[in-house]
C-alpha positions in Angstrom: 0.0 0.0 0.0 2.8 2.4 0.9 4.6 1.8 -2.4 1.4 2.5 -4.3 1.0 5.8 -2.5 4.6 6.8 -3.2 4.1 5.9 -6.9 0.9 8.0 -7.0 2.6 11.0 -5.3 5.6 10.8 -7.6 3.5 10.4 -10.7 1.6 13.6 -9.8 4.7 15.8 -9.7 5.1 18.1 -12.6 3.6 21.2 -14.0 0.3 21.9 -12.3 -2.7 23.7 -13.9 -2.4 22.0 -17.3 -5.8 22.4 -19.0 -8.0 19.3 -19.0 -8.0 19.2 -22.8 -4.3 18.3 -22.8 -3.8 17.0 -19.3 -3.5 13.4 -20.6 -0.5 14.5 -22.7 1.7 15.9 -19.9 4.0 12.9 -19.6 4.3 12.5 -23.4 5.6 16.1 -23.7 7.8 16.0 -20.6 5.7 18.1 -18.2 5.5 15.5 -15.5 7.5 12.7 -14.0 11.2 11.9 -14.6 11.6 14.3 -17.5 10.1 17.2 -15.6 12.5 16.6 -12.7 15.6 15.9 -14.7 15.4 18.5 -17.5 16.0 21.3 -15.0 14.9 24.8 -14.1 15.1 26.1 -17.7 12.6 23.4 -18.8 10.3 24.0 -15.9 10.3 27.8 -16.5 9.5 27.1 -20.2 6.7 24.8 -19.1 5.2 27.6 -16.9 5.5 30.1 -19.8 3.8 27.7 -22.1 0.9 27.3 -19.7 0.4 31.1 -19.6 0.5 31.3 -23.4 -1.8 28.2 -23.7 -4.3 29.9 -21.4 -4.1 33.1 -23.4 -4.6 31.3 -26.7 -7.6 29.5 -25.4 -9.4 32.8 -25.5 -8.6 33.3 -29.2 -11.3 30.8 -30.4 -8.9 28.9 -32.5 -9.8 25.2 -32.4 -7.7 22.1 -33.0 -6.5 21.6 -36.5 -8.3 19.1 -38.8 -6.4 16.2 -40.3 -6.4 17.9 -43.6 -4.9 21.1 -42.1 -2.2 19.0 -40.3 -1.4 17.1 -43.5 -1.0 20.4 -45.6 1.0 22.2 -42.9 4.8 22.8 -43.3 5.7 21.5 -39.8 8.1 18.6 -39.6 6.7 15.2 -40.6 7.2 13.6 -37.2 5.3 16.4 -35.5 2.6 16.0 -38.1 2.4 12.3 -37.4 2.1 13.0 -33.7 -0.7 15.5 -34.3 -2.5 13.0 -36.5 -2.2 10.3 -33.9 -3.6 12.6 -31.3 -6.5 13.5 -33.5 -7.2 9.8 -34.2 -6.6 9.0 -30.5 -3.9 6.5 -31.2 -0.3 6.1 -30.1 2.4 8.1 -31.9 5.7 6.7 -33.1 8.9 7.8 -31.5 10.9 10.3 -33.6 14.1 9.4 -35.3 17.5 10.4 -33.9 17.8 13.0 -36.6 14.7 14.8 -35.3 16.7 17.3 -33.3 18.4 18.6 -36.5 15.0 18.6 -38.3 13.4 20.7 -35.6 16.4 23.1 -35.4 16.1 23.6 -39.1 12.4 24.2 -38.9 12.8 26.8 -36.2 15.6 28.5 -38.1 13.4 28.6 -41.2 10.6 30.6 -39.5 10.6 34.2 -40.5 11.9 36.5 -37.8 8.6 38.5 -37.8 6.5 35.4 -37.3 8.1 34.6 -33.9 8.7 38.0 -32.3 6.5 40.3 -30.3 4.9 42.8 -32.7 5.3 40.3 -35.5 2.9 37.9 -37.0 3.2 35.0 -34.5 -0.5 34.4 -34.7 -0.2 33.5 -38.4 1.6 30.3 -37.6 -0.6 27.2 -38.0 0.4 25.9 -34.6 -0.4 29.2 -32.8 -3.5 27.8 -31.0 -4.2 26.0 -27.8 -4.9 22.3 -27.5 -3.2 19.2 -28.9 -2.5 20.6 -32.3 -1.2 23.9 -31.0 1.8 25.3 -29.2 2.0 22.2 -27.0 3.8 20.7 -30.1 6.7 23.1 -29.6 7.3 21.6 -26.2 6.9 18.1 -27.6 9.5 18.8 -30.2 11.9 20.2 -27.6 11.3 17.2 -25.4 11.9 14.9 -28.3 15.1 16.7 -29.1 16.4 16.3 -25.6 15.2 12.7 -25.1 16.1 11.2 -28.5 18.6 13.5 -30.2 20.7 14.7 -27.3 20.2 18.1 -25.7 23.1 20.3 -26.6 23.8 23.7 -28.0 21.0 23.5 -30.5 18.5 22.5 -27.8 19.4 25.4 -25.7 19.1 27.7 -28.6 15.8 26.2 -29.6 14.5 26.6 -26.0 15.3 30.3 -26.3 13.5 30.5 -29.6 10.4 28.8 -28.2 10.6 31.1 -25.2 10.6 34.1 -27.6 7.6 32.6 -29.5 5.6 32.2 -26.2 6.5 35.7 -25.1 5.4 37.0 -28.5 2.0 35.3 -28.0 1.6 36.8 -24.6 2.4 40.2 -26.0 -0.4 39.9 -28.6 -2.9 42.7 -28.0 -5.9 40.5 -29.2 -5.3 38.1 -26.4 
């Protein structure tokens, strides 16, 4: 009984206040459990910033993407596959070891205006709340750390995503 209680308590540690619509995805994106504890203060601060941006975007009225919108988007294929799996309510495949480079290239290819305060951040297809929204940015960072090795690119990508989340919070329409 004591071991079950300890397991329950440990499994509950992580980012609190995650909206019910994505609560079931917390472990999958590194917002609870071992990943939450081991990825450090920078990751935890980013998680808290994501939560604020997620709550702000929930007021925008933008709903989850459709399968067709996901398929036609320019986001990395493994992220698309994950979104599609979540829409279909199935398990997603683990990303390849090269995903970290793919995600770094994707972020590098975003136009500077589309990820900065006062820019056009809201025009990005993933700029919405829910399972097909900005949660995917955290997912991709988690994948990069977990499967591709967190290094210089990961730290740079964390800063980029932090900038994106801050740009969302600076949007006057939210």
